[in-house]
Structure formats: C-alpha cells, structure tokens
N, C-alpha and C positions, 0 to 999 in steps of 0.2 A: 482812488480805482478808474481805472479814463472808460467809464460806460462807454463811453462815443462810443471808442478805437476798437474794443468789443463785439458791440452791434453791428458793427458796420464788417470786420473782421466775417459774423458772421454770415453777415446776406449774402458774402462773397463764396463761401464753402458749401452754404447748404439750397444753394443758386436760387433764392430768391429769387422775382427781374428787382432789377437797381432800383427802380420806378415802385415797386408792390407793395404787399405788407411790411413795418418798421418791429418790429418784435419787440418787450422791454425784459431786459436779464437779470430772472432772481439771484441778489449775491450772496453769495455769502458769509461766518463769520471771517472765516480765514477768505478772499476777497477772489474767491472761481463763482462766475458766474456764468450762472446755466441757464438754458435757451431750451423750453421746448419749442415742437411743431407740427402739424400735424392737417395734410394734404387729400382731403379728398374730393371722388370722380367719377366725372364717368363719360366715355368713347364708345363712336360708334365708328367700328373696320370692317370693312367692303369686305377684306382679302386676306381673313384671316390667318392661312396660309403657306401666302405671295407668292402663287397659283397663276399662269398661265389665264388656265377655261377651267371651267369646273367651281369658282370660287363661295368658299362658304364667306360668310358674314356673322359675325354678331355684335353686341354689346358689353362690355366690357362695365367691371364695376373696380374702382381702387382705390386707399385708402396709405399711403404711404403717411406712419408717424416718426419723429426723427426729434434729439435733444443733444446737444450738444453740450463739450462743459470747458468754459475761460478762463486761462490764470494769466494778469497782460500786466506790468513790472511798467511798461515806459519800455523795455531793449530786449527783455525777452518773451516766447508765448512761449503757453503749451495753448494745442487745441485736442481735444477729443468728443471722436465724431457718431456714433449708433446710432442704428436709422434701418428702415425696414419698407420693407415693395408688397401689398397683397392685390393680387389681380382676379376678381371670379367671373365667369364669363357667361351671357344670358345662351348660349346658341351652343356650348359645348361644353360641356364641364371637365371633359378628360382634359384639353390649358389652363384649369386653373393655379396658381402658380405664389409663392413664399418667398420672397427673400428678404435677403439684408445681408448689412455693410456694416461692418466698424474702422475704423481708422483713427490715428496720432499722427501727429504734426507738432513740432517742435522750434525754436526757431530762438540762438544763444551765441550772443553774443559775449565772450570772454574778453577781448581787448580794443577798441578799435581796428586794430588791424584784421580782429580773427571775429568771423563766421563763420557757424555748422547752421547746414538746415539738416532735419530728421523723419521720416515722412518713414514710416508702418499701418495696413491697408491689408485683409484681407475680406471677401465679397464669396454671396451664397447668389448665384446668377441661372440663370436658364435660357437656354434657346425656343424661341416660339416655333417650334412646328416652317415645317415649309422655305429658315435662313439657318448658316453658317458648313454644319455637318451634315444637316438634310431642305439642306437646299438645292430645290426642281422636284422634291421626293410627297410638297403637299403633307396629307394622314397614308402617309407611309406605318412613323412609324406612330403607337396611342397616346403617345404623353410625349412632353419636350423631352430636351438634352439637357441636362441638369452635370454646372460643372462647378467651381471654389477655385478664382485665385484669389492669388497674396503676391503682393509687391513689399520690399525693405527698402527704401536709398539712403543715404545720407551725403551729401557735398559738404566740399571746407573750401572757405572762400580770404582767400587772404590775398595780402593788401587793403590801406585806407581806401575808402568812401573817396578820398580829397584830393589821393594820387594818383598819378597821372597809367602808372602800372594794375595793375590785381593778377589774383587767375587761382582758378576754378578748381576742383577735383574730388570728383565723383562717383561711388558705385553704388550699381541697383540690381536687385536680383528680381526676377519675375518668375511664379509660376503658373498654371495654372492644367490643374486636375479635372481632369470627368469623372463623373460618377454612376451612371448608369450606361446601359446599351455597352458594357461592355468588347463586346460585338462592333459594333460600329463604332465604338472610340477606344480603341486602350492604342491605341498607331497614334493616334493625332493630343494626345495628352505630353507637354512639352515644360521649360526650363529655360532661361535665356538670364545668360548673366553677363552686364557689361561693368565696360571702366571709361570714364570717359577725362579730362578734360580743356580747361581755355582759357586763354587767356586777352584781356582788357585793355585797352587801351586808350583813353578816354582824352578824345581832340576835344572837347570843350567840358562847361558845365553839365550838357545835353547831350551827346551827342558822345555813342562809344566803339569804337572798331574792334572787330576780337573774331579769334582767327581755336577754330574747335577740334577736334581728336576725341574720335570714339570708336569702337571696338569690344564687339557684344561677343557669344558665345548661343544656338539656339540648337539645345538637342531633347532629342523627345523619348521620357521613359520605355519605350517599347519601341526595340527595333521593326524594321516595314526590309522585304531582301534588297530595296534598293533604299537604303538613306538617305533622309530626307536632315541632317545635320549638320549643318552651316555657318559659318563666323563670316558678321560682315563686318565692315571698315569703313568709314568715316574721315573725310578732312573736309574745312568748311572754313569760306571763308566772309562772317557780318558784320551788320552794324546794328548798332540799336537807339531811339532817339527823341526827345519825348522838342522835335524841336524849338515849336510856337504851343501857343494854347487849342492852338488850331490841328493843328495834328500830331499823329506820336504811334511811332510802332519799331519793326525791327524784320530782316532780311537778312539771311541767309542763305551761302549759297556755296557747290562743289563736289570732289568726286567723292561718290562711294560706289564700294567691293562687295559681292557676296559669295562664296566659295564658299563651296560643299563638300562632305568629307569625304561624298560620294563620285567620282572622273563620271559616270553615266547618267549624272545629270548636269546642264546650262547652267553655270555659273550670273551674271550678272557686274560690271560695268558699266562705268554711267552717271549722270549730273545726276542730281539730288540740294534739294531745296527744299527752305516752310520759310511764311512771309507773313505777314501779321500788319495791317496798314488800318489804322484807329482815324478821320478827319472829322472832327463836331464841328460844323463850321454857323450853329448856334449851344444855345449852349443847353436846349431841351433836346435836338437831338443830335445822332452822332452816328456815322456811319462807318465799318468794318471789313476791310478786303483781306481776308485771306486764302494762303494756297501751299502747295505742298508737294513733294513728290519720291517717291519712296518707293523700295524691292523692300515685297514683304509675305510669309508663307501665305499659299491660299492655303482654305478649309478641306476644299478638295483635294482636285485634276492640275497638275502639273509642279514645275518645280519656285516658279518664284511669280509673285504681279509684280509688275509694272505700274503703280494706284499715282495713276497726277487726282489732289484735286485743288477747285475752284470757288469761293463762295461771297457769296455777298451778303451784309448784314446790316438791316435800318431799320432803328430802336425811337425813338420819338414819344415828349410828352405835350402826349391836348391842352390838362392842365390841368390840377396839381392833382385828380382824382383820378384820368383816364390816362393811359399808353399803350404804342402798339408797338408790335414785334413783329417783322417779315426777315424771312431768315432764304435765302436759294441758292442752290450749293448743287453742283456739278465731278462727273467725278469717274471717269477714262479708266479701267481697266484695261493693260496688255499682258496678257498669259503666256511663259517661253518655259514651256515643252509638252503645251496641252494648243488650240491654236482655240483656240477664241479668243475672245475680243467683250469686255461691257460697256454699255456709258449708263448712266444714272444719275434720273435726272431731279429735285426735292424742293417740296419749296413748301416754308412755314407761317401760319401768320395767326396773329393772338392778339386779343386788345384785351388789354386786363384793369379794371373797375375799380380799386378801393375803396370802400362803403367804412371801415371800420380806420385808424390806428393798427390795429392787430390780425386783421378781413383784410381777404382777397378775394372776387370772384375773376377766374381768364374763360374766353371762350377763344379758340382756334383751329384749324385746319391746315392738315398735312397729304400733300397730294407728291404718291411718291413717283414715275415711273423712268422702268429698268429697259432696257432692250441691249443686247445680245445676242452673237456669231450660234448660242446654244441655245437654240426653242426653249430648252425646258426651265431656264427662270427669266424668260420674262415673263414680266406681269407690273398690272399698277395697279397700286392700288390706293384709298383713297381715307381719310382721320378725319373726326368732327367728336371736338371733346372740350369738357370744359368742368375744372375743377375750381376748388372754393379752398382758400387756402389760411388756416387758424393758429393765430400766436400767442405771447401771450404782451 
C-alpha cells in the first residue's frame, strides 16, 4: 500500500498547510487508510456584521473535526471526507453555528486511453449576518441565514497521456437551497446544470494548448415578476505548462455570454479569463499569481456582476518547522441593472510552527477593506486568530 501517496493526497484535500502537520494513516486489513484530524482555534473579529459604522466585535471559539477515508491501488483511487465546524461567539450567542460537509471523489482508469473523475459533495452552511443576502443589513435578522448546497460532477477524458490530442467532456449539477427566513430567501434558491468539452493538444512533453466550450443553465426554484433565469455560454482558448522546475501554470481566455430568459434584464457579452501562475525560485519559497474575470449572479441587487479578481500569494519555509504565508486579493465588481461598483482589498498573513509531526500551531491576521458606491455595504474588518491542528 502506498501510504506516502495517500498522505500527500490527504494533505491537499483537508487543506493543511503544505509545510504543516504531517498526519499518519491508520490502514485497515482491506487497505483503506483512515486519517482523522481536528482543528481548534480562537479568533477576534472587530466587525462581525460587516457594518460601515456602529460595529460589533466578538471573540469566536472554533472546533473543526474531519476524518478522511482513502483507497488507492496506484492507478484508481477513492476518497471520502466527512467534516464539520462549530463556532461559538463570546459576545453574540445568536451567531453561534454548526456546519457540516461530506464529499466523495473517485479517479478511475479502465484503460490507458480512458479516465473518469467523479465528485459528489453536500454541505450545510450559514451566511454570517451582514454577508450574502443580508449584505448591508447588519443585525436586521436575529440569526444567520442557513442553506444547503449540493454538487455532482462527472468528467471523462479520452486519449493517451502520451498522445498529441485528448478530449474531455464534463457534466455538473449544483443547487443551493436556503432553509430559513423564507420571506427573504424564497426567490434566491437555485440550481445550475453545466455541460462542457475541452480538446487538448500537446505541443511538447510539458505544455498543452486547449480549446474549451461550456454551456450552463441557471434556474431559480421560485420565480419573481422579472425572472432571473439565464443561460451562460463560453468559448475559451488556453495553455497549461510546466516549462521548467521553476514555473508552472495555466491560462485561458475567451468570450462569455449570459442571456436572460426575461428581455427586461441586461444580457452580458464580453471577455472572460482564468489563470494561475506559480513561480518557485527556491525549493522553500513559492509565489502564485491568480486572476479571473466572469459574469455572476448577484445575491440581491442588479442583473449580473462583472467580477475581476487578482491575487498574489507568497509561501516561504523558513526552517524545518516554521513557515509563513501571505496572500493579497483585489476584487472589482461592476453591477449591471443597478448603479453600483464594489472594490475589495483583502490581506491574509499567517505563520505556522510545527512543534510535532502530528501537531502544529498557526497565528494569522486578516484585513479586509471594502469600498463601494453603495454606502450601505462599505466596511473595514480586522480578524486575528490562533489555530492548533492535531492528527495521528
């Protein structure tokens, strides 16, 4: 049994730091690796309702257990992940929460020309007051809005990895159902069905060019007088590469169109892109640049949002036990159908100390500055926290 491979997969899936705790797996007689872990932490948030003024602050205790089951025969693998999170607010008990998720992923290769990837996930989540549907409303509701979302995706790829050409087809279904405050949320639950195809052409052993076509239908369970249902189509060209040991990445750009069923709403037609470039000048230091542009549905106001995102991350390993992580994101959101533009700057910094193979401690700070032409949604937020992670 390739336990090392299983552990590396686990680390990526449960979002441990790449330089953090290194859990060991318990291997059953049937070859299933079981990896439990638990994260406990405390953070202080100086603006828990994301308000412009009259802000409220609170300390928050968090506990997040997770258990992962893995089976890997070297070619095919199966992964089941079950987790949850409990948050307890010291100064605002109405905002205490309990969320959970379960996900299953599988990779199958029946032949050297065929590959299947299946993923299923369901999550029970909450929107902190002042975000999502209650953006700018602060404490108007007496507790957070709750929702359940579910995702199912199947991808099939045909063609040898050594051949010049390959084709992949994908089907995805997603739904989001709000479960409380129906008078506010009844018109916001929706489902989205997506179909896509990508043709890959290998220019050399480390670079693929590709052409991607994608179509999606977005439908809301409860119709309002001016329907929000829409169809989204995209055609993109791109490249992904690992040219040297120092750099790797992918970038795609093309045309996206969002067409509403209701002619009174504004359709979108414009450029869309998504890219990620990683530069590793040293084995212990990595920089990653991410960017994207797309049209997305707003939570409350307008027809659609033209969203552009730019992010930069630096991860550095100072020693065998100490690592740091700094991430900066800038998001620009232009609303159509409503006069509004948002600009958000977010800075996250953490330092991690692995004091045991199976345990690490992380101290972090997150600063958020949101500006907008809508004064009700402007806010600053500072969060400082401490996490301790334990595993086998």
